[in-house]
mmCIF file of the N, C-alpha and C atoms, coordinates in Angstrom:
data_MODEL
# 
_entry.id   MODEL 
# 
loop_
_atom_site.group_PDB 
_atom_site.id 
_atom_site.type_symbol 
_atom_site.label_atom_id 
_atom_site.label_alt_id 
_atom_site.label_comp_id 
_atom_site.label_asym_id 
_atom_site.label_entity_id 
_atom_site.label_seq_id 
_atom_site.pdbx_PDB_ins_code 
_atom_site.Cartn_x 
_atom_site.Cartn_y 
_atom_site.Cartn_z 
_atom_site.occupancy 
_atom_site.B_iso_or_equiv 
_atom_site.pdbx_formal_charge 
_atom_site.auth_seq_id 
_atom_site.auth_comp_id 
_atom_site.auth_asym_id 
_atom_site.auth_atom_id 
_atom_site.pdbx_PDB_model_num 
ATOM 1   N N  . MET A 1 1  ? 88.488 51.527 -74.895 1.00 0.00 ? 1  MET A N  1 
ATOM 2   C CA . MET A 1 1  ? 88.108 52.859 -74.462 1.00 0.00 ? 1  MET A CA 1 
ATOM 3   C C  . MET A 1 1  ? 89.246 53.805 -74.764 1.00 0.00 ? 1  MET A C  1 
ATOM 4   N N  . TYR A 1 2  ? 88.968 54.921 -75.416 1.00 0.00 ? 2  TYR A N  1 
ATOM 5   C CA . TYR A 1 2  ? 89.978 55.907 -75.732 1.00 0.00 ? 2  TYR A CA 1 
ATOM 6   C C  . TYR A 1 2  ? 90.189 56.826 -74.529 1.00 0.00 ? 2  TYR A C  1 
ATOM 7   N N  . ASN A 1 3  ? 91.411 56.908 -74.061 1.00 0.00 ? 3  ASN A N  1 
ATOM 8   C CA . ASN A 1 3  ? 91.750 57.790 -72.944 1.00 0.00 ? 3  ASN A CA 1 
ATOM 9   C C  . ASN A 1 3  ? 92.713 58.851 -73.425 1.00 0.00 ? 3  ASN A C  1 
ATOM 10  N N  . TRP A 1 4  ? 92.332 60.090 -73.301 1.00 0.00 ? 4  TRP A N  1 
ATOM 11  C CA . TRP A 1 4  ? 93.195 61.164 -73.733 1.00 0.00 ? 4  TRP A CA 1 
ATOM 12  C C  . TRP A 1 4  ? 94.100 61.655 -72.606 1.00 0.00 ? 4  TRP A C  1 
ATOM 13  N N  . ASP A 1 5  ? 93.813 61.282 -71.378 1.00 0.00 ? 5  ASP A N  1 
ATOM 14  C CA . ASP A 1 5  ? 94.604 61.790 -70.258 1.00 0.00 ? 5  ASP A CA 1 
ATOM 15  C C  . ASP A 1 5  ? 95.274 60.692 -69.430 1.00 0.00 ? 5  ASP A C  1 
ATOM 16  N N  . TYR A 1 6  ? 95.108 59.441 -69.801 1.00 0.00 ? 6  TYR A N  1 
ATOM 17  C CA . TYR A 1 6  ? 95.753 58.332 -69.105 1.00 0.00 ? 6  TYR A CA 1 
ATOM 18  C C  . TYR A 1 6  ? 96.366 57.397 -70.135 1.00 0.00 ? 6  TYR A C  1 
ATOM 19  N N  . LYS A 1 7  ? 97.533 56.913 -69.848 1.00 0.00 ? 7  LYS A N  1 
ATOM 20  C CA . LYS A 1 7  ? 98.147 55.916 -70.727 1.00 0.00 ? 7  LYS A CA 1 
ATOM 21  C C  . LYS A 1 7  ? 97.902 54.548 -70.106 1.00 0.00 ? 7  LYS A C  1 
ATOM 22  N N  . ILE A 1 8  ? 97.023 53.794 -70.730 1.00 0.00 ? 8  ILE A N  1 
ATOM 23  C CA . ILE A 1 8  ? 96.756 52.437 -70.284 1.00 0.00 ? 8  ILE A CA 1 
ATOM 24  C C  . ILE A 1 8  ? 96.904 51.509 -71.481 1.00 0.00 ? 8  ILE A C  1 
ATOM 25  N N  . LYS A 1 9  ? 97.126 50.255 -71.202 1.00 0.00 ? 9  LYS A N  1 
ATOM 26  C CA . LYS A 1 9  ? 97.290 49.278 -72.271 1.00 0.00 ? 9  LYS A CA 1 
ATOM 27  C C  . LYS A 1 9  ? 95.988 49.133 -73.055 1.00 0.00 ? 9  LYS A C  1 
ATOM 28  N N  . LYS A 1 10 ? 96.124 48.782 -74.300 1.00 0.00 ? 10 LYS A N  1 
ATOM 29  C CA . LYS A 1 10 ? 94.961 48.665 -75.171 1.00 0.00 ? 10 LYS A CA 1 
ATOM 30  C C  . LYS A 1 10 ? 93.984 47.586 -74.701 1.00 0.00 ? 10 LYS A C  1 
ATOM 31  N N  . ASN A 1 11 ? 94.473 46.497 -74.153 1.00 0.00 ? 11 ASN A N  1 
ATOM 32  C CA . ASN A 1 11 ? 93.605 45.397 -73.716 1.00 0.00 ? 11 ASN A CA 1 
ATOM 33  C C  . ASN A 1 11 ? 93.367 45.400 -72.198 1.00 0.00 ? 11 ASN A C  1 
ATOM 34  N N  . TRP A 1 12 ? 93.502 46.559 -71.561 1.00 0.00 ? 12 TRP A N  1 
ATOM 35  C CA . TRP A 1 12 ? 93.304 46.683 -70.115 1.00 0.00 ? 12 TRP A CA 1 
ATOM 36  C C  . TRP A 1 12 ? 91.838 46.439 -69.755 1.00 0.00 ? 12 TRP A C  1 
ATOM 37  N N  . LYS A 1 13 ? 91.639 45.737 -68.635 1.00 0.00 ? 13 LYS A N  1 
ATOM 38  C CA . LYS A 1 13 ? 90.284 45.506 -68.112 1.00 0.00 ? 13 LYS A CA 1 
ATOM 39  C C  . LYS A 1 13 ? 90.310 45.735 -66.606 1.00 0.00 ? 13 LYS A C  1 
ATOM 40  N N  . PRO A 1 14 ? 89.248 46.345 -66.054 1.00 0.00 ? 14 PRO A N  1 
ATOM 41  C CA . PRO A 1 14 ? 89.195 46.582 -64.607 1.00 0.00 ? 14 PRO A CA 1 
ATOM 42  C C  . PRO A 1 14 ? 89.103 45.276 -63.822 1.00 0.00 ? 14 PRO A C  1 
ATOM 43  N N  . LYS A 1 15 ? 89.758 45.272 -62.668 1.00 0.00 ? 15 LYS A N  1 
ATOM 44  C CA . LYS A 1 15 ? 89.750 44.071 -61.825 1.00 0.00 ? 15 LYS A CA 1 
ATOM 45  C C  . LYS A 1 15 ? 89.148 44.339 -60.446 1.00 0.00 ? 15 LYS A C  1 
ATOM 46  N N  . THR A 1 16 ? 89.451 45.489 -59.860 1.00 0.00 ? 16 THR A N  1 
ATOM 47  C CA . THR A 1 16 ? 88.966 45.803 -58.516 1.00 0.00 ? 16 THR A CA 1 
ATOM 48  C C  . THR A 1 16 ? 87.691 46.653 -58.597 1.00 0.00 ? 16 THR A C  1 
ATOM 49  N N  . ASP A 1 17 ? 86.992 46.777 -57.478 1.00 0.00 ? 17 ASP A N  1 
ATOM 50  C CA . ASP A 1 17 ? 85.794 47.628 -57.440 1.00 0.00 ? 17 ASP A CA 1 
ATOM 51  C C  . ASP A 1 17 ? 86.130 49.067 -57.789 1.00 0.00 ? 17 ASP A C  1 
ATOM 52  N N  . ARG A 1 18 ? 87.224 49.559 -57.274 1.00 0.00 ? 18 ARG A N  1 
ATOM 53  C CA . ARG A 1 18 ? 87.636 50.943 -57.548 1.00 0.00 ? 18 ARG A CA 1 
ATOM 54  C C  . ARG A 1 18 ? 87.891 51.165 -59.044 1.00 0.00 ? 18 ARG A C  1 
ATOM 55  N N  . GLU A 1 19 ? 88.548 50.208 -59.685 1.00 0.00 ? 19 GLU A N  1 
ATOM 56  C CA . GLU A 1 19 ? 88.801 50.315 -61.123 1.00 0.00 ? 19 GLU A CA 1 
ATOM 57  C C  . GLU A 1 19 ? 87.500 50.252 -61.917 1.00 0.00 ? 19 GLU A C  1 
ATOM 58  N N  . TRP A 1 20 ? 86.572 49.396 -61.501 1.00 0.00 ? 20 TRP A N  1 
ATOM 59  C CA . TRP A 1 20 ? 85.284 49.303 -62.191 1.00 0.00 ? 20 TRP A CA 1 
ATOM 60  C C  . TRP A 1 20 ? 84.520 50.618 -62.103 1.00 0.00 ? 20 TRP A C  1 
ATOM 61  N N  . ILE A 1 21 ? 84.507 51.224 -60.922 1.00 0.00 ? 21 ILE A N  1 
ATOM 62  C CA . ILE A 1 21 ? 83.783 52.484 -60.751 1.00 0.00 ? 21 ILE A CA 1 
ATOM 63  C C  . ILE A 1 21 ? 84.388 53.561 -61.638 1.00 0.00 ? 21 ILE A C  1 
ATOM 64  N N  . TRP A 1 22 ? 85.719 53.680 -61.629 1.00 0.00 ? 22 TRP A N  1 
ATOM 65  C CA . TRP A 1 22 ? 86.406 54.662 -62.465 1.00 0.00 ? 22 TRP A CA 1 
ATOM 66  C C  . TRP A 1 22 ? 86.080 54.424 -63.938 1.00 0.00 ? 22 TRP A C  1 
ATOM 67  N N  . TYR A 1 23 ? 86.169 53.172 -64.355 1.00 0.00 ? 23 TYR A N  1 
ATOM 68  C CA . TYR A 1 23 ? 85.936 52.799 -65.743 1.00 0.00 ? 23 TYR A CA 1 
ATOM 69  C C  . TYR A 1 23 ? 84.496 53.113 -66.175 1.00 0.00 ? 23 TYR A C  1 
ATOM 70  N N  . LEU A 1 24 ? 83.522 52.716 -65.370 1.00 0.00 ? 24 LEU A N  1 
ATOM 71  C CA . LEU A 1 24 ? 82.120 52.953 -65.711 1.00 0.00 ? 24 LEU A CA 1 
ATOM 72  C C  . LEU A 1 24 ? 81.780 54.432 -65.738 1.00 0.00 ? 24 LEU A C  1 
ATOM 73  N N  . GLU A 1 25 ? 82.275 55.194 -64.766 1.00 0.00 ? 25 GLU A N  1 
ATOM 74  C CA . GLU A 1 25 ? 82.010 56.631 -64.742 1.00 0.00 ? 25 GLU A CA 1 
ATOM 75  C C  . GLU A 1 25 ? 82.536 57.302 -66.002 1.00 0.00 ? 25 GLU A C  1 
ATOM 76  N N  . ARG A 1 26 ? 83.743 56.968 -66.401 1.00 0.00 ? 26 ARG A N  1 
ATOM 77  C CA . ARG A 1 26 ? 84.327 57.564 -67.608 1.00 0.00 ? 26 ARG A CA 1 
ATOM 78  C C  . ARG A 1 26 ? 83.547 57.156 -68.860 1.00 0.00 ? 26 ARG A C  1 
ATOM 79  N N  . LYS A 1 27 ? 83.233 55.887 -68.987 1.00 0.00 ? 27 LYS A N  1 
ATOM 80  C CA . LYS A 1 27 ? 82.534 55.413 -70.188 1.00 0.00 ? 27 LYS A CA 1 
ATOM 81  C C  . LYS A 1 27 ? 81.147 56.050 -70.295 1.00 0.00 ? 27 LYS A C  1 
ATOM 82  N N  . ILE A 1 28 ? 80.414 56.095 -69.193 1.00 0.00 ? 28 ILE A N  1 
ATOM 83  C CA . ILE A 1 28 ? 79.047 56.622 -69.236 1.00 0.00 ? 28 ILE A CA 1 
ATOM 84  C C  . ILE A 1 28 ? 79.052 58.141 -69.383 1.00 0.00 ? 28 ILE A C  1 
ATOM 85  N N  . ASN A 1 29 ? 79.841 58.841 -68.583 1.00 0.00 ? 29 ASN A N  1 
ATOM 86  C CA . ASN A 1 29 ? 79.841 60.304 -68.641 1.00 0.00 ? 29 ASN A CA 1 
ATOM 87  C C  . ASN A 1 29 ? 80.380 60.854 -69.957 1.00 0.00 ? 29 ASN A C  1 
ATOM 88  N N  . TYR A 1 30 ? 81.237 60.123 -70.636 1.00 0.00 ? 30 TYR A N  1 
ATOM 89  C CA . TYR A 1 30 ? 81.789 60.594 -71.904 1.00 0.00 ? 30 TYR A CA 1 
ATOM 90  C C  . TYR A 1 30 ? 81.175 59.879 -73.102 1.00 0.00 ? 30 TYR A C  1 
ATOM 91  N N  . ASP A 1 31 ? 79.998 59.310 -72.923 1.00 0.00 ? 31 ASP A N  1 
ATOM 92  C CA . ASP A 1 31 ? 79.187 58.715 -74.003 1.00 0.00 ? 31 ASP A CA 1 
ATOM 93  C C  . ASP A 1 31 ? 79.898 57.637 -74.804 1.00 0.00 ? 31 ASP A C  1 
ATOM 94  N N  . ASP A 1 32 ? 80.641 56.801 -74.119 1.00 0.00 ? 32 ASP A N  1 
ATOM 95  C CA . ASP A 1 32 ? 81.253 55.650 -74.776 1.00 0.00 ? 32 ASP A CA 1 
ATOM 96  C C  . ASP A 1 32 ? 80.550 54.411 -74.218 1.00 0.00 ? 32 ASP A C  1 
ATOM 97  N N  . TRP A 1 33 ? 79.444 54.034 -74.827 1.00 0.00 ? 33 TRP A N  1 
ATOM 98  C CA . TRP A 1 33 ? 78.586 52.969 -74.310 1.00 0.00 ? 33 TRP A CA 1 
ATOM 99  C C  . TRP A 1 33 ? 78.971 51.594 -74.826 1.00 0.00 ? 33 TRP A C  1 
ATOM 100 N N  . LYS A 1 34 ? 80.019 51.506 -75.640 1.00 0.00 ? 34 LYS A N  1 
ATOM 101 C CA . LYS A 1 34 ? 80.434 50.228 -76.201 1.00 0.00 ? 34 LYS A CA 1 
ATOM 102 C C  . LYS A 1 34 ? 80.903 49.284 -75.103 1.00 0.00 ? 34 LYS A C  1 
ATOM 103 N N  . LYS A 1 35 ? 80.516 48.046 -75.216 1.00 0.00 ? 35 LYS A N  1 
ATOM 104 C CA . LYS A 1 35 ? 80.948 46.958 -74.335 1.00 0.00 ? 35 LYS A CA 1 
ATOM 105 C C  . LYS A 1 35 ? 80.525 47.125 -72.883 1.00 0.00 ? 35 LYS A C  1 
ATOM 106 N N  . LEU A 1 36 ? 79.504 47.932 -72.606 1.00 0.00 ? 36 LEU A N  1 
ATOM 107 C CA . LEU A 1 36 ? 79.000 48.053 -71.240 1.00 0.00 ? 36 LEU A CA 1 
ATOM 108 C C  . LEU A 1 36 ? 77.928 46.995 -71.019 1.00 0.00 ? 36 LEU A C  1 
ATOM 109 N N  . ARG A 1 37 ? 78.062 46.280 -69.931 1.00 0.00 ? 37 ARG A N  1 
ATOM 110 C CA . ARG A 1 37 ? 77.101 45.227 -69.611 1.00 0.00 ? 37 ARG A CA 1 
ATOM 111 C C  . ARG A 1 37 ? 76.157 45.711 -68.519 1.00 0.00 ? 37 ARG A C  1 
ATOM 112 N N  . PRO A 1 38 ? 74.857 45.539 -68.710 1.00 0.00 ? 38 PRO A N  1 
ATOM 113 C CA . PRO A 1 38 ? 73.876 46.015 -67.732 1.00 0.00 ? 38 PRO A CA 1 
ATOM 114 C C  . PRO A 1 38 ? 74.069 45.451 -66.328 1.00 0.00 ? 38 PRO A C  1 
ATOM 115 N N  . LEU A 1 39 ? 74.479 44.216 -66.198 1.00 0.00 ? 39 LEU A N  1 
ATOM 116 C CA . LEU A 1 39 ? 74.654 43.630 -64.868 1.00 0.00 ? 39 LEU A CA 1 
ATOM 117 C C  . LEU A 1 39 ? 75.794 44.303 -64.096 1.00 0.00 ? 39 LEU A C  1 
ATOM 118 N N  . ILE A 1 40 ? 76.847 44.673 -64.787 1.00 0.00 ? 40 ILE A N  1 
ATOM 119 C CA . ILE A 1 40 ? 77.965 45.359 -64.132 1.00 0.00 ? 40 ILE A CA 1 
ATOM 120 C C  . ILE A 1 40 ? 77.539 46.765 -63.716 1.00 0.00 ? 40 ILE A C  1 
ATOM 121 N N  . ILE A 1 41 ? 76.833 47.469 -64.598 1.00 0.00 ? 41 ILE A N  1 
ATOM 122 C CA . ILE A 1 41 ? 76.352 48.818 -64.253 1.00 0.00 ? 41 ILE A CA 1 
ATOM 123 C C  . ILE A 1 41 ? 75.415 48.741 -63.049 1.00 0.00 ? 41 ILE A C  1 
ATOM 124 N N  . ALA A 1 42 ? 74.516 47.773 -63.037 1.00 0.00 ? 42 ALA A N  1 
ATOM 125 C CA . ALA A 1 42 ? 73.573 47.623 -61.927 1.00 0.00 ? 42 ALA A CA 1 
ATOM 126 C C  . ALA A 1 42 ? 74.307 47.342 -60.619 1.00 0.00 ? 42 ALA A C  1 
ATOM 127 N N  . LYS A 1 43 ? 75.367 46.577 -60.687 1.00 0.00 ? 43 LYS A N  1 
ATOM 128 C CA . LYS A 1 43 ? 76.127 46.233 -59.480 1.00 0.00 ? 43 LYS A CA 1 
ATOM 129 C C  . LYS A 1 43 ? 76.733 47.474 -58.825 1.00 0.00 ? 43 LYS A C  1 
ATOM 130 N N  . TYR A 1 44 ? 77.233 48.400 -59.621 1.00 0.00 ? 44 TYR A N  1 
ATOM 131 C CA . TYR A 1 44 ? 77.928 49.580 -59.099 1.00 0.00 ? 44 TYR A CA 1 
ATOM 132 C C  . TYR A 1 44 ? 77.090 50.854 -59.177 1.00 0.00 ? 44 TYR A C  1 
ATOM 133 N N  . PHE A 1 45 ? 75.843 50.758 -59.589 1.00 0.00 ? 45 PHE A N  1 
ATOM 134 C CA . PHE A 1 45 ? 75.020 51.930 -59.884 1.00 0.00 ? 45 PHE A CA 1 
ATOM 135 C C  . PHE A 1 45 ? 74.964 52.945 -58.746 1.00 0.00 ? 45 PHE A C  1 
ATOM 136 N N  . ASN A 1 46 ? 74.735 52.507 -57.534 1.00 0.00 ? 46 ASN A N  1 
ATOM 137 C CA . ASN A 1 46 ? 74.590 53.438 -56.409 1.00 0.00 ? 46 ASN A CA 1 
ATOM 138 C C  . ASN A 1 46 ? 75.890 54.134 -56.035 1.00 0.00 ? 46 ASN A C  1 
ATOM 139 N N  . ARG A 1 47 ? 77.020 53.601 -56.466 1.00 0.00 ? 47 ARG A N  1 
ATOM 140 C CA . ARG A 1 47 ? 78.314 54.185 -56.127 1.00 0.00 ? 47 ARG A CA 1 
ATOM 141 C C  . ARG A 1 47 ? 78.882 55.054 -57.238 1.00 0.00 ? 47 ARG A C  1 
ATOM 142 N N  . LEU A 1 48 ? 78.213 55.134 -58.382 1.00 0.00 ? 48 LEU A N  1 
ATOM 143 C CA . LEU A 1 48 ? 78.714 55.902 -59.517 1.00 0.00 ? 48 LEU A CA 1 
ATOM 144 C C  . LEU A 1 48 ? 78.342 57.381 -59.396 1.00 0.00 ? 48 LEU A C  1 
ATOM 145 N N  . LYS A 1 49 ? 79.288 58.252 -59.741 1.00 0.00 ? 49 LYS A N  1 
ATOM 146 C CA . LYS A 1 49 ? 79.040 59.694 -59.806 1.00 0.00 ? 49 LYS A CA 1 
ATOM 147 C C  . LYS A 1 49 ? 78.824 60.031 -61.271 1.00 0.00 ? 49 LYS A C  1 
ATOM 148 N N  . LEU A 1 50 ? 77.545 60.157 -61.637 1.00 0.00 ? 50 LEU A N  1 
ATOM 149 C CA . LEU A 1 50 ? 77.190 60.357 -63.034 1.00 0.00 ? 50 LEU A CA 1 
ATOM 150 C C  . LEU A 1 50 ? 76.444 61.658 -63.232 1.00 0.00 ? 50 LEU A C  1 
ATOM 151 N N  . ASP A 1 51 ? 76.387 62.090 -64.461 1.00 0.00 ? 51 ASP A N  1 
ATOM 152 C CA . ASP A 1 51 ? 75.554 63.205 -64.856 1.00 0.00 ? 51 ASP A CA 1 
ATOM 153 C C  . ASP A 1 51 ? 74.108 62.855 -64.471 1.00 0.00 ? 51 ASP A C  1 
ATOM 154 N N  . PRO A 1 52 ? 73.371 63.803 -63.854 1.00 0.00 ? 52 PRO A N  1 
ATOM 155 C CA . PRO A 1 52 ? 72.010 63.488 -63.388 1.00 0.00 ? 52 PRO A CA 1 
ATOM 156 C C  . PRO A 1 52 ? 71.083 62.959 -64.479 1.00 0.00 ? 52 PRO A C  1 
ATOM 157 N N  . GLY A 1 53 ? 71.180 63.497 -65.675 1.00 0.00 ? 53 GLY A N  1 
ATOM 158 C CA . GLY A 1 53 ? 70.330 63.027 -66.767 1.00 0.00 ? 53 GLY A CA 1 
ATOM 159 C C  . GLY A 1 53 ? 70.641 61.592 -67.159 1.00 0.00 ? 53 GLY A C  1 
ATOM 160 N N  . LYS A 1 54 ? 71.915 61.265 -67.195 1.00 0.00 ? 54 LYS A N  1 
ATOM 161 C CA . LYS A 1 54 ? 72.315 59.909 -67.551 1.00 0.00 ? 54 LYS A CA 1 
ATOM 162 C C  . LYS A 1 54 ? 71.953 58.920 -66.448 1.00 0.00 ? 54 LYS A C  1 
ATOM 163 N N  . LYS A 1 55 ? 72.026 59.381 -65.209 1.00 0.00 ? 55 LYS A N  1 
ATOM 164 C CA . LYS A 1 55 ? 71.658 58.513 -64.095 1.00 0.00 ? 55 LYS A CA 1 
ATOM 165 C C  . LYS A 1 55 ? 70.156 58.197 -64.156 1.00 0.00 ? 55 LYS A C  1 
ATOM 166 N N  . LEU A 1 56 ? 69.358 59.195 -64.470 1.00 0.00 ? 56 LEU A N  1 
ATOM 167 C CA . LEU A 1 56 ? 67.913 58.995 -64.612 1.00 0.00 ? 56 LEU A CA 1 
ATOM 168 C C  . LEU A 1 56 ? 67.612 58.053 -65.782 1.00 0.00 ? 56 LEU A C  1 
ATOM 169 N N  . LEU A 1 57 ? 68.316 58.217 -66.878 1.00 0.00 ? 57 LEU A N  1 
ATOM 170 C CA . LEU A 1 57 ? 68.159 57.332 -68.024 1.00 0.00 ? 57 LEU A CA 1 
ATOM 171 C C  . LEU A 1 57 ? 68.454 55.885 -67.644 1.00 0.00 ? 57 LEU A C  1 
ATOM 172 N N  . LEU A 1 58 ? 69.543 55.672 -66.931 1.00 0.00 ? 58 LEU A N  1 
ATOM 173 C CA . LEU A 1 58 ? 69.907 54.322 -66.514 1.00 0.00 ? 58 LEU A CA 1 
ATOM 174 C C  . LEU A 1 58 ? 68.914 53.745 -65.513 1.00 0.00 ? 58 LEU A C  1 
ATOM 175 N N  . LYS A 1 59 ? 68.417 54.587 -64.594 1.00 0.00 ? 59 LYS A N  1 
ATOM 176 C CA . LYS A 1 59 ? 67.408 54.123 -63.630 1.00 0.00 ? 59 LYS A CA 1 
ATOM 177 C C  . LYS A 1 59 ? 66.162 53.640 -64.364 1.00 0.00 ? 59 LYS A C  1 
ATOM 178 N N  . THR A 1 60 ? 65.725 54.415 -65.341 1.00 0.00 ? 60 THR A N  1 
ATOM 179 C CA . THR A 1 60 ? 64.551 54.046 -66.126 1.00 0.00 ? 60 THR A CA 1 
ATOM 180 C C  . THR A 1 60 ? 64.812 52.751 -66.886 1.00 0.00 ? 60 THR A C  1 
ATOM 181 N N  . TYR A 1 61 ? 65.975 52.642 -67.473 1.00 0.00 ? 61 TYR A N  1 
ATOM 182 C CA . TYR A 1 61 ? 66.326 51.444 -68.233 1.00 0.00 ? 61 TYR A CA 1 
ATOM 183 C C  . TYR A 1 61 ? 66.311 50.210 -67.336 1.00 0.00 ? 61 TYR A C  1 
ATOM 184 N N  . PHE A 1 62 ? 66.907 50.303 -66.164 1.00 0.00 ? 62 PHE A N  1 
ATOM 185 C CA . PHE A 1 62 ? 66.962 49.151 -65.274 1.00 0.00 ? 62 PHE A CA 1 
ATOM 186 C C  . PHE A 1 62 ? 65.588 48.783 -64.738 1.00 0.00 ? 62 PHE A C  1 
ATOM 187 N N  . LYS A 1 63 ? 64.702 49.763 -64.583 1.00 0.00 ? 63 LYS A N  1 
ATOM 188 C CA . LYS A 1 63 ? 63.347 49.482 -64.127 1.00 0.00 ? 63 LYS A CA 1 
ATOM 189 C C  . LYS A 1 63 ? 62.620 48.649 -65.183 1.00 0.00 ? 63 LYS A C  1 
ATOM 190 N N  . ILE A 1 64 ? 62.747 49.052 -66.446 1.00 0.00 ? 64 ILE A N  1 
ATOM 191 C CA . ILE A 1 64 ? 62.124 48.317 -67.545 1.00 0.00 ? 64 ILE A CA 1 
ATOM 192 C C  . ILE A 1 64 ? 62.834 46.975 -67.728 1.00 0.00 ? 64 ILE A C  1 
ATOM 193 N N  . TYR A 1 65 ? 64.146 46.992 -67.710 1.00 0.00 ? 65 TYR A N  1 
ATOM 194 C CA . TYR A 1 65 ? 64.946 45.785 -67.927 1.00 0.00 ? 65 TYR A CA 1 
ATOM 195 C C  . TYR A 1 65 ? 64.667 44.754 -66.830 1.00 0.00 ? 65 TYR A C  1 
ATOM 196 N N  . GLY A 1 66 ? 64.476 45.242 -65.603 1.00 0.00 ? 66 GLY A N  1 
ATOM 197 C CA . GLY A 1 66 ? 64.234 44.344 -64.479 1.00 0.00 ? 66 GLY A CA 1 
ATOM 198 C C  . GLY A 1 66 ? 62.926 43.580 -64.608 1.00 0.00 ? 66 GLY A C  1 
ATOM 199 N N  . LYS A 1 67 ? 61.932 44.155 -65.288 1.00 0.00 ? 67 LYS A N  1 
ATOM 200 C CA . LYS A 1 67 ? 60.655 43.479 -65.466 1.00 0.00 ? 67 LYS A CA 1 
ATOM 201 C C  . LYS A 1 67 ? 60.780 42.336 -66.462 1.00 0.00 ? 67 LYS A C  1 
ATOM 202 N N  . LYS A 1 68 ? 61.579 42.532 -67.493 1.00 0.00 ? 68 LYS A N  1 
ATOM 203 C CA . LYS A 1 68 ? 61.746 41.504 -68.519 1.00 0.00 ? 68 LYS A CA 1 
ATOM 204 C C  . LYS A 1 68 ? 62.702 40.411 -68.050 1.00 0.00 ? 68 LYS A C  1 
ATOM 205 N N  . ARG A 1 69 ? 63.767 40.827 -67.409 1.00 0.00 ? 69 ARG A N  1 
ATOM 206 C CA . ARG A 1 69 ? 64.759 39.890 -66.884 1.00 0.00 ? 69 ARG A CA 1 
ATOM 207 C C  . ARG A 1 69 ? 65.028 40.251 -65.442 1.00 0.00 ? 69 ARG A C  1 
ATOM 208 N N  . LYS A 1 70 ? 65.347 39.292 -64.660 1.00 0.00 ? 70 LYS A N  1 
ATOM 209 C CA . LYS A 1 70 ? 65.629 39.553 -63.260 1.00 0.00 ? 70 LYS A CA 1 
ATOM 210 C C  . LYS A 1 70 ? 67.081 39.956 -63.094 1.00 0.00 ? 70 LYS A C  1 
ATOM 211 N N  . VAL A 1 71 ? 67.295 41.254 -62.802 1.00 0.00 ? 71 VAL A N  1 
ATOM 212 C CA . VAL A 1 71 ? 68.649 41.782 -62.627 1.00 0.00 ? 71 VAL A CA 1 
ATOM 213 C C  . VAL A 1 71 ? 68.978 41.801 -61.163 1.00 0.00 ? 71 VAL A C  1 
# 
């Protein structure tokens, strides 16, 4: 993930819930969808502060995704 305002290591990965929320919000709100896993997004979905349109998109996706696979 490219960060223009934070200096983090290139191979950094979130470990705590707080780090996951920060990481997911930045990736989704700034349209960097690479390496996002649906199960992780679903786990933190209700706690994410996202753009309303993107939140609706994800809600729709999980509704469809949930029918095909049990999330």
